[in-house]
N, C-alpha and C positions, 0 to 999 in steps of 0.2 A: 901339309903338316899332318903327321900321324899323331893321334892323341888317344889316350885311354882316359875315360871320364867316369868317376864314381861319385854319385850323389845319394845322400840319405835324408829322409824326413823333412824335405823342404816344401812340401805341398801347402802347408798352412802359414808360410812366412809372410809377414807384412810386405806390401808393395815396395816401400822405400828400401827395405832390406834386400828384397829380391833384385831390384834394380842395381843396387850397389854391388852385390855379389856378381851379377852378370857383367857389369862394367869392369870390375877388377879382373875377373877371369879373361874377359875379352882383351884388355890391355896387356895382361901377362902373356897371352898367346900371341898377340901382335909382336911383343918383344922377342919371343922365341923365334918367330919367322924372320925378324929383322937382324937379330944378333946371333942366332944359332941355326941358320938355315939347314934343313935336313934333319935336325934333331927331333927326336920323339918327345912329346910332352905328356906328362901325367897330371891329371887334374883330380883333386880330391876335395869334395865339398860335403861337409858333415854338419847337418842342422840338428840342433837340440831345441825343440819348441819351448819357448819361455826363457831360454838361456841365451842362445846365440848360434852363429854359424862360424865354423872354422873352415878355412880353405887353404889349400896348398897347390901350387903349380910348380912342377919340377921338370927340368930339362938338362940334358948333358951339355957340358961346355964344349964349344967348338972353336976352331981357329979362324973360321971365315965369317963374313957378314954378307948380307944380301945385297949390299950396295944401295939399299933404300935409305935415304937420309932420315935420321930421327930428329925429333924436336928437342930431345933431352928432357921432356916433361912427363914421360910415361910413369916412371917410378914416383916422381913428385905428385902427379895426379892421383895415382892409386893411394898413396899415403894420405893425401888430403881428403879423398873420398871416404876413407876408413875413419879418419879422425873426426870428420863432420858428423858421423853417427856414433861418436864416442868409442870407436873401435881401435884396434892396433894393427900395425903393418910392419913387415920386415922383408928385406930382400938381401940374400946372402949366398955364399958358396958353401955347400955342405957335401962332403964326401964326393967331390968331383962333379957336383951338379949345382946349377943355379936354382935357387928355391925362393919363390914368393909365398909368403904366409900372411894371412889376415884373420883376425877375429872381429866379427861384427855382432854387437849385442842385439838380442831380440827386443823389438819395441814392446814396452810394457804399457798396458792400458792405463789411462789416467785414473787416479783414485776417486 
């Protein structure tokens, strides 16, 4: 899998947020390998301390598959992980590319 990864300002992210971002990106890249073998993936993670993290994983659409069976739970699991942290998730085709997007809010300290 060839990937370009761009990450900004994530150093001070809370651990739960960091784990969620990691797992969503991991699953999105797994889906690229299963459903678009040979496609390049672009990963963009932009953190805004105190506000949240926006991430996008993009890959070209292909006609083949890897032959590795999927459980069908990848997108569902990414959505559930985001919603558990009051975030948002989408997966769609945009301009001939499959795009996974998520916004995860920054954990705010208790008052």
